[in-house]
N, C-alpha and C positions, 0 to 999 in steps of 0.2 A: 510676567509669569515665568517661573523657573522652568528651565528645560529638564527633560528626563535625566540628563547627565548630572545637572546641578542637584536635583532632588535625590538621586542615588548617592551623590557625594556627601550631602548633608546627613542622610540617614545612616550612612556607613562610616562616618568619621571615626568612630571608635569600634567598628566591627570589621571582621574579615569579609571582604567583598567577593562574592561568588557571582560570576556571570554565566548564564546557561543559554546557549544558542540552540533553539529548536524546542517546540512545545509538543513533540510527539511522545511516544511511550517512554523513551529514555530520558529526555529532558524534563518532562513533567514529573517523573518519579524522583529525579534529583531534587527538584524544587520542593516537592511534597515531603520528602524524607528529611529535609533540613528545617522543617517548621519549628522544631524545638531546640535548634542549635543556635548558638550566639554568633550568627553570621547575617549578612545582608545579601539577599538574593535578587538579581535582576534577570528575569526570563525574557528573552528576545525571540520573537517569531514574526515572520512576514504576514502571517494570518492571525486573526484574533480568536481562533478556536483550535481545540484539540480534536483531531479526526481519528475515529476508530477504523483504521484502514481495512482490517479483515472483513468488514461487512460492506465495503465499497461495491463489491459485485452485486449486492442486493439493491443498491441504489441504481446501478447500471441496468438492472433487469426489472425495475419498477416495484419491487417488493417493499422497499423502505424509502422514505423521503430523506433528503440530505440532513435535515435537522435531527432526525432520529439517531444519527451516528456522529454528530458533531456537538461539542460542548464549548461555550465561550471560556477562554482561559481565565478571564477576570472573574467569572462566576465560580469556576472551580477553585480558584485561589483566593477568593474574597476574604476569607477569615484568617488568612495567613499573614500576620502583621509584618513579618520580616521579608516579605517578597513583593516586588513590584513587577508589573507586566509592561513590556514595551513592544508595541507593534512597529516593526521596521525591518528593513532589508540590510543584512550584514554584508558589507562590501569589502572588508579586508581586516587584517590584524596587524597591529603595531606591537610586536612581541617585546621589543626592547623597552618600550614605555608602558607595557602591560595595559593596552587599551584595545577595545573592539571598535571598529569603524562601522557606523550605522547610518543609513539614510532612512529618515522617518518623516512624520508629518511636520516636525520642527526643522527639517533640513538635515544637513550632515551633522553627526554627533560623534563624540568619542566617549565610550563608556569604560571607565577604569575597572580593573579587576585585580584581585590577589590570586584567585583561582578561576580558571576558565574551563568550562565543559562545553564541547561542541557536539551536538547531536542533530545535525541537519538532515539526516535521512538519505534517501536515494531517489533516483529518477530512472527513466526508461533507458535501456541500451538496445540499439538496433544493429549492433555488431558492425559498425562502420557504414551503415546505410541509413543515415538520418533522414534521407528523403522519403523513406517509407512511412514516417510518422504522420504525414498528411493523410494517408489512406488507411493507416492501421494504428489508431490511438491506443495507448496503454492505459493502465488503471492505477493511478497514484493519488489523484486529487478529486475533489468534488466536481470540478469542471470536467475532468476526464469521464467520470461516471455519468454525468448528465449528457455529455456529448455521445457516449456510447448508447445510452438509453434513446436519445434522439434518433441515432442511426438505425437502431434495431426496429423501433416502432415505425419510423418513416418507411423502411423497406416494406413492411406489410401494407401500409397505406398506398404506396406506389404500385405494389403488385395487384392490389384490388382494382386499380384503374387500367392496368396494362393489358393490352389485347394480344400482344405477340408472345407466344409460348416460351420462346428462348429467353426473351427479356424477363418474363415473369419468373422463370426458373432461376435466372441469375440473381434476381432480387431476393429470392427465397433461399439462397445459399448463404450460410453464415460460417465464416472460417475463423477459428481461434488458433493462434500460433503460440504453442507452448503448453506442455502437458504437466506443469506443476499444479499446486493446489488452486491457484487463481484460474488457470485455464480449465481445469476439471470442474470447478464450481460454476464458472460461467457457462460451460457447455451444458451441464445438467439443468441450470436455470433457464437457458434459452429453449432447450427441448421442452421443458415444462410449460413455458409460455405458448409455444407453438401447438402442443398437443392438448392442453387443457384450458389455459387462461383465455385464449382468443378463439376457441373453436366455434362459438356461436355468434361471434361479433362481425363476421364478414360474410358476404353473400356470393361474390364472384370467385373467391378463392377458398381453398381449404387450408388453413394455417398449418395443419398437421402434416402437409406435404413439404414443409420447409425442411431443408437438409442442414444439419449442424455438423460441421467437420472440424475435428480436433487434430491438429498437426503437431507432431513431436519429433524432434531430430534424434533423440536417444532411442534406446532399445525398448523402453517402456515408459508409461506415464507414471507420475508420482515416484520418481526415482529415489527420493529420500526415504521412502517407505519400504518395508520388506517386500520381496517379489510376490508373495501370495496376496498381500493387500492390494498391490498394484494391479494384479490380475483380476481381483474382485472388483476393483473400481472400474476397470475397462469393461468387464462383462456387464456391470450395472449400467454404465453409459450406453452400451450397445443395446441393452433392453429398452432404454429410453429413446432409441432411434438415432443416437449419435454415431457418426462414422469416425472411428479412432484410427489414425494413421501414424504409426510409429516408424522410426528410421526413415523419416521423410524430411528432407531439408528444403526450406523455403529459400529460393534464390532471387525472387522478384515479387514485389507487391505493387500493383498498378491500380488505376482507378476502377477497372472492370474485371480484374483477374488476379490470381495468385499463382506463381509458378513454383512447382514442387518437383524435386528430384528424389525418387525412391527406387531402390534396386536397379540403378543405372538407367532408369526410364524417366523422362521429363514429361510432366503433365501440367496443363493450365486449367485451373479451377475457376470458372466464371463466377464472379461475386462482386457485389458493391459494398459488402459489410465485412470488414476484417478487424479483429481485435488482437492486439499484441500482448502476449503474456509470457514472452520467451526469455527476457533478460532484463537485468537491472544494473545500474552503475551508480556509484556514490555521487552525492550532491557535488556540483562544481565548486562548492565552498571547500571541499577537501583539498583541492589543488592549491587554493589560495592559502590555506593554513600550512600545507606542506612547503610552499614557497617561502613562507614567513619563518618557518621553524627548521627547515632542512630535513623534515621527515620524509620517509619513502612511501611511494604509492604502489599498489599492486595493479594488475591488469584491469581490474574493475574500478580503479580510481580510489580504492579504500586506503586509509592511512594505517600503517603498521604501528601497533601500540605495544607497550611493555606489559609485564604481567599484572601491573596494577592499573592498566588502561591509560597510563600517562604516555607522553611522547618522550622519546630518548633525548636527554639533555634538557628537558623542560618538565620537571616533576610537578609543576602547578598547572599544567595544561592536559586535559583529558579528552579523549575522543571515544564515543560510545555509539551503539546501535549500528545502523546500516553503513555508516561511514568508516567503521573500524574493522581492520583486519586483525582479529584476535585469534591467532593460531600458534599456540605455545606448545613446546615439547614435541615439535614435529607433526602436530596434528593439523587437520584441515581447518580453515577459517570457520568460525561459528556462523550459522546461517542468518540471513537478514530477516528475522521473524520477531514478533512482538515479545515473546518470553525472554529472548536474549537481551533486547533493549531494556526491558523492565528490570531484569536482574542486574544489568550493568549500571543502570541509573541508581538503583538502591545501594549497590556496592560503593559507587563513587560518593554518594551522600554519607555513608558510614565512614569512608576513608577521610573525607573532609572533616567530619566531626572528630575523628581520632586525632587528626593533625592539629585541629584547633585546641583540643584538650590535652595535647602533648602525649598521646598514647602511641603504642606501636601500630604501624600501618599494616593492614592485611594484604593478602594477595587474592585476586579475583579467581574464582572457580565457578564454572557454569554448571548448574544442576539441570540436566535434561528432564523436563517434566512430561515429555511425550510429544507426539505429532498427530494432528487431526486434519481431516479434510472431508467436507461434505460433498456428496455427489448429486443428490436429489432428494425428493420427498421420502423421508424415513430411511435414507441411505447415506452412510458415511463410513469412513475407515479411521481407526484410532490405533496408534502404536505407542505403547508404554514400556517398550523394552521386552521383558519376558511375557508381558500380558498384551494381547492384541484383541481388538473388537472390530466387528463389521456389522453393517445393517442397522437395525433400529436402535440397538444399545449404543453403538458408536454415534449415531445421529443425536440421541438424547444427551450424551456426554458433550458433544460439540455444542449443542444449544446452551447447556448449563454453563460451560466454561466461558463461552463468548459473552453470555449475559453478565456473568460475574466480573468480567474484565472491562465492561463499559464503565466510564469514569463517574457518571452521576446517576442517581436513583431515578430521576424523571425519564431519562433515556432508556434505562432498563425496562421500566414499565411500558413505555411506548413501543419498544421493540418487541417485548413479550406479547402485547395485545395484537400487534400487526402479524406476528408469526402465527398466533393462535387463529386469527381470522383467515389468514391465507391457507392454513392447514385444513380448516373446516370447509372453505368455500372455493379454493383455487383462485381467489381474487387478489390481484396485485393492484392495489388502489393508487399507487404512485406512478401510473403509466402516463406520464405527461410528456408531450413533445414541446420543448421550450427552446428559447435561444434565437438569436437573429439569423442563425444559419439554417433554420428549418425551412423557410420559404425559398432561400437560395438553392438548397439541395434539390427541391422539387423542380425548380426552374432549370437547373443544370442538367438534370436527368431528362427533361423534356427536350432540351436542345441537343443533347447527345443522341437521343433517339431519332 
């Protein structure tokens, strides 16, 4: 049986070989927009699916199932004859020989390329405190989402059986670190669970007594939005019962508490459930590529790119999405959000086509399509520059835009049906406690007590 490398070489003998690393928004758009171009595309990802990350928080809070927001890459690209999908872990780059080093089911492989596009995304950043990850999971993968869901729901189960008031109060404290869109969306969703979804399901506790605490080190939440929309988001969260604490710096995350400094005063918040939404760093693959090419990295581990998203001295290697520091003309780096990755992916595909056809190569310019964040039921904020919305209108816009960006039709229908059911009934049907850690968490809490 031929290896993936051999198959790619055979198919691309007379074609320009494009290797895309990462099947997220950026990488997938590169592959899809090359479908009618005379190139051979190899898409490499360590997972076999594309994940719609903006809705991960709904998996973490039981509104959607993982399959609702994930689409198998082979299914998405099955009709694209010039593209093959390889499930494998990229371990390095041989730039001199123009090869990508991959560990896959076939063992170690070398995938040759004429053009390389790296879009491996980002991971969590704990600002030098990696030990906090054990007690405060972030939200980047399906596994992260199901782990957070397990911790949230297990906390209510343990509180139902707990006889000590202080221990019960600690279990019903939920701390979210980071007041960006992810933190705000999680805070609103958890408040909804406590106040409405679970209110008739427990007999010894009142879930509505749960305290959701959103901690933000900056002056306001949603700092990328205009101040009036940030203020509206905070007041909406507070009406939902969320305690919003700005200018509050987390200095310690432990098994049973979070330490916060605010206004020169140190406070310990007792809790067993902490969610990290405060920072991100580029994939470790960025450093490997930088070492291989001599590219520079910023403080967040992102690779600085040229105006056409290529690497200096390597016009056939491109970095896009969360891995790229795209800050031209003295501007700030573009944010690590889906619209940026999508536009960059489509741009690089057009650039490759122009190169293959011998045409003038363009320069990337980002078109800001606006900024949205949902806060809770019928509540959101939307910033489109001169036009701003809040409340129900912004919420409907958020729903429509997210539905249209889900990659396949089946998932759009499933998500729409789930949203409609949840809106009418307050029922989050995916509230499952799963994983081998579930029983151990209960045992550990009993022993700690």
